[in-house]
VEXDREN-2710 file (C-alpha; in Angstrom, 1 decimal):
% VEXDREN-2710
k/r/px/py/pz
1/MET/33.6/29.7/78.1
2/SER/34.9/26.4/79.6
3/GLU/38.2/26.2/77.6
4/ASN/40.6/24.1/79.6
5/LEU/44.2/22.8/79.3
6/SER/43.6/20.1/76.9
7/GLY/40.5/21.2/75.0
8/GLU/38.0/18.7/76.5
9/LYS/34.5/20.0/76.7
10/LEU/33.4/20.5/80.4
11/GLY/30.2/22.4/80.3
12/ALA/28.8/25.3/82.1
13/GLU/28.8/23.8/85.5
14/MET/32.6/23.6/85.7
15/ARG/32.2/27.4/85.9
16/HIS/29.2/27.6/88.0
17/VAL/27.6/31.0/87.4
18/ARG/23.9/30.4/88.6
19/SER/22.3/31.5/91.9
20/PHE/21.0/28.5/93.8
21/LEU/20.9/30.7/97.0
22/LEU/21.8/27.8/99.1
23/ALA/23.8/29.3/102.0
24/ILE/22.7/32.9/102.6
25/ALA/19.2/33.3/101.2
26/VAL/17.7/36.3/99.6
27/ALA/16.3/38.8/102.0
28/LEU/12.5/39.0/101.8
29/VAL/12.4/42.8/101.9
30/PRO/9.3/44.9/101.2
31/ALA/9.5/47.1/97.9
32/ILE/11.4/50.3/98.3
33/ALA/9.3/53.5/98.5
34/ASN/9.7/55.9/95.7
35/ALA/9.6/59.0/97.8
36/ALA/13.0/60.4/98.9
37/PRO/13.4/59.4/102.4
38/ALA/14.2/61.9/105.4
39/MET/17.7/61.8/106.8
40/THR/18.8/61.5/110.4
41/THR/22.1/62.6/111.6
42/ASN/24.2/59.7/112.9
43/PRO/25.3/60.4/116.5
44/ASP/28.1/57.8/116.6
45/ALA/31.6/58.0/115.8
46/TYR/31.5/56.9/112.3
47/ASN/29.7/60.2/111.6
48/TYR/27.6/58.4/108.9
49/GLN/24.0/59.3/108.2
50/PHE/21.3/56.7/108.1
51/GLU/17.9/56.5/106.7
52/SER/14.7/56.8/108.8
53/ASN/12.9/53.7/107.4
54/PRO/14.0/50.2/106.9
55/GLN/13.5/49.9/103.1
56/ALA/15.6/53.1/102.6
57/ALA/18.3/51.9/105.1
58/ILE/18.6/48.7/103.1
59/ARG/18.8/50.5/99.8
60/SER/21.5/52.8/101.2
61/ALA/23.5/49.9/102.4
62/ARG/23.2/48.2/99.0
63/GLU/24.3/51.4/97.3
64/ARG/27.4/51.3/99.2
65/VAL/28.0/47.7/98.4
66/ALA/27.6/48.2/94.7
67/ALA/30.2/51.1/95.1
68/GLY/32.7/48.5/96.5
69/ASP/32.4/50.0/100.1
70/LEU/31.5/46.8/102.1
71/PRO/32.9/48.2/105.4
72/GLY/31.1/51.4/105.0
73/ALA/27.8/49.6/104.1
74/ILE/28.3/47.6/107.3
75/LYS/29.1/50.6/109.6
76/GLN/26.1/52.5/108.2
77/LEU/23.6/49.7/108.5
78/ALA/24.8/48.9/111.9
79/THR/24.1/52.3/113.1
80/TYR/20.6/52.1/111.8
81/VAL/20.0/48.6/113.3
82/ALA/21.4/49.9/116.6
83/ALA/18.8/52.7/116.7
84/HIS/16.0/50.4/115.4
85/PRO/16.5/46.9/117.1
86/LYS/13.0/45.6/116.0
87/ASP/13.5/46.2/112.3
88/ALA/14.2/42.6/111.2
89/ASP/14.9/43.1/107.6
90/PRO/17.7/45.6/107.9
91/ALA/19.2/43.5/110.8
92/ARG/19.0/40.4/108.6
93/LEU/20.9/42.2/105.9
94/LEU/23.4/43.4/108.3
95/GLY/24.1/39.9/109.2
96/ASP/24.6/38.9/105.6
97/LEU/27.1/41.6/105.2
98/TYR/29.1/40.6/108.2
99/TYR/28.9/37.0/106.9
100/ARG/30.2/38.1/103.5
101/ALA/33.1/40.2/105.1
102/GLY/34.1/37.1/107.1
103/ASP/33.1/38.4/110.4
104/LEU/31.2/35.2/111.4
105/ALA/30.9/36.1/115.1
106/SER/29.2/39.4/114.4
107/ALA/26.8/37.7/111.9
108/GLU/25.9/35.0/114.4
109/LEU/25.1/37.8/117.1
110/VAL/23.0/39.7/114.7
111/TYR/20.9/36.6/113.5
112/ARG/20.6/35.3/117.3
113/HIS/19.1/38.8/118.2
114/ILE/16.6/38.6/115.5
115/LEU/15.6/35.2/116.7
116/GLU/15.1/36.3/120.2
117/ASP/12.2/38.4/119.1
118/SER/11.0/36.2/116.2
119/ALA/11.9/32.7/117.2
120/TYR/10.1/31.1/114.0
121/ASP/11.9/33.4/111.5
122/ARG/12.9/30.9/108.9
123/GLU/15.0/33.2/106.8
124/THR/17.2/34.0/109.7
125/HIS/17.5/30.3/110.8
126/ASN/18.6/29.7/107.2
127/ARG/21.2/32.3/107.6
128/LEU/22.4/31.2/110.9
129/GLY/22.8/27.6/109.5
130/ALA/25.2/29.0/107.0
131/VAL/27.2/30.5/109.6
132/TYR/27.3/27.2/111.7
133/ALA/28.1/25.4/108.4
134/THR/31.0/27.6/107.6
135/GLN/32.4/27.0/111.2
136/ASN/32.0/23.3/110.6
137/ARG/29.4/23.1/113.3
138/VAL/27.6/20.4/111.4
139/ASP/24.9/19.4/114.0
140/ASP/24.1/23.1/114.7
141/ALA/23.9/23.9/111.1
142/ILE/21.6/20.9/110.4
143/SER/19.4/22.1/113.3
144/GLU/19.0/25.6/112.1
145/TYR/18.6/24.5/108.4
146/ASN/15.9/22.2/109.5
147/LYS/14.1/25.1/111.4
148/SER/14.2/27.2/108.2
149/LEU/12.1/24.7/106.5
150/PRO/9.5/25.0/104.7
151/GLY/9.9/28.3/103.1
152/THR/13.6/28.3/102.2
153/ASP/15.9/26.3/99.7
154/ALA/17.8/24.7/102.5
155/VAL/17.6/21.2/101.4
156/PRO/20.9/21.1/99.2
157/ASP/22.7/22.5/102.1
158/LEU/21.4/19.7/104.4
159/VAL/22.4/17.2/101.7
160/SER/25.9/18.7/101.9
161/LEU/26.1/18.7/105.8
162/HIS/24.6/15.2/106.1
163/ALA/27.4/13.9/103.6
164/ARG/29.9/15.6/105.7
165/LYS/28.3/13.9/108.7
166/GLY/28.1/10.5/107.1
167/ASP/24.4/9.8/107.2
168/LEU/23.5/11.2/103.9
169/SER/21.4/8.1/102.8
170/SER/19.3/8.2/106.0
171/TYR/18.5/11.9/105.2
172/ILE/17.6/11.2/101.5
173/ALA/15.3/8.4/102.7
174/GLN/13.7/10.8/105.2
175/VAL/13.1/13.5/102.6
176/GLN/11.7/10.9/100.2
177/ARG/9.3/9.5/102.9
178/GLU/8.1/12.9/103.7
179/GLY/7.5/13.7/100.1
180/SER/5.6/10.3/99.5
181/LEU/3.4/11.2/102.6
182/GLY/2.6/14.7/101.4
183/PRO/1.6/14.4/97.8
184/THR/-0.6/17.4/98.0
185/ASN/1.8/19.4/100.0
186/PRO/3.8/21.8/97.6
187/ASP/6.4/22.3/100.2
188/ALA/7.1/18.6/100.4
189/GLN/7.2/18.3/96.6
190/HIS/9.7/21.3/96.5
191/SER/12.0/19.5/99.1
192/LEU/12.0/16.4/96.8
193/GLY/12.8/18.4/93.7
194/SER/15.6/20.2/95.6
195/LEU/16.9/16.8/96.9
196/TYR/17.0/15.2/93.4
197/LEU/18.6/18.5/91.8
198/SER/21.3/18.4/94.4
199/GLN/21.9/14.9/93.3
200/HIS/22.0/15.8/89.6
201/ASP/18.9/13.7/88.9
202/TYR/17.3/16.3/86.7
203/GLY/14.3/14.1/85.6
204/ASN/13.1/13.5/89.2
205/ALA/13.9/17.0/90.1
206/LEU/11.6/18.3/87.5
207/LYS/8.8/15.6/88.2
208/TYR/8.7/17.0/91.7
209/PHE/9.0/20.8/90.9
210/MET/6.3/20.4/88.3
211/ARG/4.1/18.8/91.0
212/GLU/4.8/21.6/93.2
213/LEU/3.8/24.1/90.3
214/ASP/0.6/22.1/89.7
215/LEU/-0.3/22.5/93.3
216/MET/0.8/26.1/93.6
217/PRO/1.3/27.8/90.1
218/ASP/2.6/31.1/91.5
219/SER/5.5/29.4/93.5
220/LEU/8.5/31.7/92.6
221/ALA/10.9/29.1/94.2
222/GLY/9.4/26.4/92.2
223/LEU/9.6/28.4/88.9
224/ASN/13.2/29.2/89.8
225/GLN/14.3/25.8/90.6
226/ALA/12.6/24.2/87.7
227/GLY/14.2/26.5/85.4
228/VAL/17.7/25.8/86.9
229/ALA/16.9/21.9/86.4
230/TYR/16.0/22.7/82.7
231/MET/19.1/24.6/82.2
232/ASP/21.3/21.7/83.6
233/MET/19.6/19.5/81.1
234/GLY/20.4/21.9/78.3
235/ASP/16.8/22.6/77.6
236/TYR/17.0/26.4/77.8
237/ALA/13.8/27.2/76.0
238/ARG/11.8/25.6/78.8
239/ALA/14.1/27.1/81.3
240/PHE/13.6/30.6/80.1
241/THR/9.8/30.2/79.8
242/LEU/9.6/29.3/83.5
243/LEU/12.2/32.0/84.7
244/ASN/10.4/34.7/82.6
245/ARG/7.1/33.6/84.0
246/CYS/8.6/34.1/87.5
247/LEU/9.7/37.6/86.5
248/LEU/6.2/38.4/85.3
249/LYS/5.0/37.6/88.6
250/ASP/7.7/39.3/90.5
251/PRO/10.0/41.6/88.3
252/ALA/12.3/42.3/91.4
253/ASN/12.9/38.5/92.1
254/TYR/16.7/38.4/92.4
255/ALA/17.1/34.6/92.0
256/CYS/15.0/34.4/88.9
257/THR/16.9/37.5/87.4
258/VAL/20.5/36.2/88.0
259/ASN/19.6/32.8/86.8
260/LEU/18.1/34.0/83.7
261/ALA/21.2/36.1/83.1
262/ALA/23.4/32.9/83.6
263/GLY/21.2/31.2/81.1
264/ASN/21.7/33.8/78.5
265/LEU/25.4/33.9/79.2
266/GLU/25.6/30.2/78.5
267/THR/23.7/30.5/75.3
268/HIS/26.1/33.2/74.2
269/ASN/23.3/36.0/74.3
270/TYR/25.8/38.3/76.0
271/ASN/24.0/41.6/75.6
272/ARG/20.8/40.2/77.2
273/GLY/22.9/38.5/79.9
274/ARG/24.7/41.8/80.7
275/GLY/21.5/43.5/80.9
276/LEU/20.0/41.1/83.2
277/LEU/23.2/41.1/85.3
278/ASP/22.9/44.9/85.6
279/ARG/19.3/44.4/86.7
280/ALA/20.4/41.9/89.3
281/GLN/23.1/44.1/90.8
282/SER/20.6/47.0/91.0
283/LEU/18.5/44.8/93.2
284/GLU/20.8/43.1/95.6
285/PRO/24.5/43.9/94.9
286/GLU/25.7/42.0/98.1
287/HIS/25.7/38.7/96.3
288/PRO/29.2/37.6/95.0
289/GLU/27.8/35.6/92.1
290/ILE/26.9/38.8/90.3
291/MET/30.7/39.7/89.8
292/VAL/31.2/36.0/89.1
293/ASN/28.9/36.2/86.3
294/TYR/30.5/39.5/85.0
295/GLY/33.9/37.6/85.1
296/TYR/32.4/34.8/83.2
297/LEU/31.0/37.2/80.6
298/GLN/34.6/38.8/80.3
299/ASP/36.1/35.3/79.9
300/ALA/33.6/34.5/77.1
301/LEU/34.7/37.9/75.4
302/GLY/38.4/36.9/75.7
303/ASP/39.4/39.5/78.3
304/TRP/40.7/37.1/81.0
305/LYS/42.5/39.9/83.0
306/THR/39.4/41.8/83.5
307/ALA/37.6/38.6/84.4
308/VAL/40.3/37.8/86.9
309/ALA/39.6/41.3/88.3
310/ASP/35.9/40.7/88.6
311/TYR/36.7/37.4/90.4
312/VAL/38.6/39.0/92.9
313/LYS/35.9/41.7/93.4
314/ALA/33.4/38.8/94.1
315/LEU/35.7/37.6/97.0
316/SER/35.9/41.1/98.2
317/ILE/32.3/40.9/98.6
318/SER/32.3/37.4/100.1
319/PRO/35.5/35.2/101.0
320/TYR/33.1/32.2/100.7
321/SER/32.4/32.3/97.0
322/ARG/33.3/28.9/95.8
323/ASP/32.6/29.9/92.1
324/ALA/35.1/32.8/92.3
325/TYR/37.9/30.6/93.5
326/LEU/37.0/28.0/90.8
327/ASN/37.2/30.4/88.1
328/LEU/40.2/32.2/89.2
329/GLY/41.9/28.8/89.3
330/ILE/40.9/28.0/85.9
331/ASP/41.9/31.2/84.5
332/TYR/45.2/31.1/86.0
333/ALA/45.8/27.4/85.1
334/GLN/45.0/28.2/81.5
335/HIS/47.4/31.0/81.4
336/HIS/50.1/28.7/83.1
337/LEU/50.2/30.7/86.3
338/PHE/50.1/27.4/88.2
339/ASP/51.2/28.8/91.6
340/LEU/48.4/31.3/91.6
341/ALA/46.0/28.6/90.2
342/GLU/47.0/26.2/93.1
343/SER/46.5/29.1/95.7
344/ALA/43.0/29.9/94.4
345/LEU/41.8/26.4/94.1
346/LEU/43.3/25.3/97.6
347/LYS/41.4/28.3/99.1
348/GLY/38.3/27.3/97.3
349/LEU/38.6/24.0/99.0
350/THR/38.7/25.4/102.5
351/VAL/35.2/26.8/101.5
352/ALA/33.9/23.8/99.8
353/PRO/36.1/20.8/100.7
354/GLN/34.0/18.2/98.8
355/ASP/33.5/20.3/95.7
356/ALA/34.2/18.0/92.8
357/ALA/35.1/20.7/90.3
358/LEU/37.8/22.3/92.6
359/HIS/39.4/19.0/93.1
360/TYR/39.3/18.2/89.3
361/TRP/40.9/21.6/88.4
362/LEU/43.6/21.2/91.2
363/GLY/44.3/17.9/89.7
364/ARG/44.6/19.5/86.2
365/THR/46.9/22.1/87.5
366/TYR/49.2/19.5/89.3
367/GLN/49.2/17.5/86.1
368/GLU/50.4/20.2/84.0
369/GLN/53.3/20.4/86.4
370/SER/54.1/16.7/86.3
371/LYS/53.2/16.4/90.0
372/ARG/51.6/13.1/89.3
373/ASP/50.8/11.6/92.8
374/LEU/49.3/14.8/93.8
375/ALA/47.1/15.1/90.5
376/VAL/45.8/11.4/91.0
377/LYS/44.9/12.3/94.7
378/GLN/42.8/15.1/93.4
379/PHE/41.2/13.3/90.4
380/GLU/40.3/10.5/92.9
381/ALA/38.6/13.0/95.2
382/ALA/36.8/14.5/92.1
383/ALA/35.5/11.0/90.9
384/GLN/33.6/10.5/94.2
385/THR/31.0/13.1/92.9
386/ASN/27.4/11.9/91.7
387/ASP/27.9/14.5/88.8
388/THR/28.7/11.9/86.2
389/GLN/30.4/14.6/83.8
390/VAL/32.8/15.4/86.3
391/ALA/33.3/12.0/87.7
392/ASN/34.0/10.6/84.1
393/LEU/36.5/13.4/83.3
394/ALA/38.3/12.6/86.5
395/LYS/38.4/8.9/86.0
396/LEU/39.9/9.5/82.4
397/ARG/42.6/11.6/83.9
398/ILE/43.4/8.7/86.4
399/THR/43.5/6.2/83.5
400/GLN/45.7/8.5/81.5
401/LEU/48.1/8.9/84.6
402/SER/48.2/5.1/85.2
403/HIS/49.9/4.4/81.7
END
């Protein structure tokens, strides 16, 4: 699945398909009731109908997203939220959908309204941090992400933001200090694990995630992140044990479902992977990585045109899907559609300007077109990563172009 222009092995992370839930976290929504909900006539100009309870409103909006109608989902859910301004869960999902549609101003307004009533709502602070990060409001984003802790996986986002700000070493020292001062605090151990995972230091990441699980065996976030770390190390047996344990505790856990799907795709168990993707889509179809994963599967099966269509669908769900831009760029480059590859990768870099994989593949695309100076510049940017695999590949390319 990681074929490339010269045949070198890149590994799964060059086609990142897992859900780390770093920017817009999963909504913590109560289970949907089995009984059919009552319907209320929508009085507004859109002439939609909306459900009469928050769980059903969320379900209805997600059904529209799954059907490819993101604008309709937004209009319908906005109607419900306007009539039920105190229902935080539908409002939070509405903000998520605005964010995914690229309407950052509306997303910010929705999140701020929630925080007026619930100033300590960590999930909403996490989402508002993502909005500010996308707007390059670095200090505001850092403030919001800090307010979301503990309880969300905001540490990797904070790592990225502090790197952008130029004080990453100070932030790393702070998290390490807090973790050492709280050896019996599962949240402190989770933060340390997340820090090391973001730095590709899988041994230390697992050390602290397993400490968290010793302290809190039912931590779904700990099970999920430890599973991701094991997958990054190539130990899928242990990863699957942890992710399945997560799903035994919470069968509707989106993060563990989509990550288990990704692991099955990476180990070529495509039928199992597809079934888990279908399950993830039934749970929370508003996440673009589901379509990225479907595209990844189609690439693995040799149908790159369908894969491209799936990546485009991912971008219709969210214009901020770094993985969709990356995979589009790779597919276009592999089929010598270099103008399209450049466009996709450059757009990806507007979303994730420091992403090493995007820089690397843009360099590859330039190299294939004999644009030596542009290629070297991109490889130099890719070589700055702490991901040794990508850095080594980029340095090898620089050496090749120097001769």
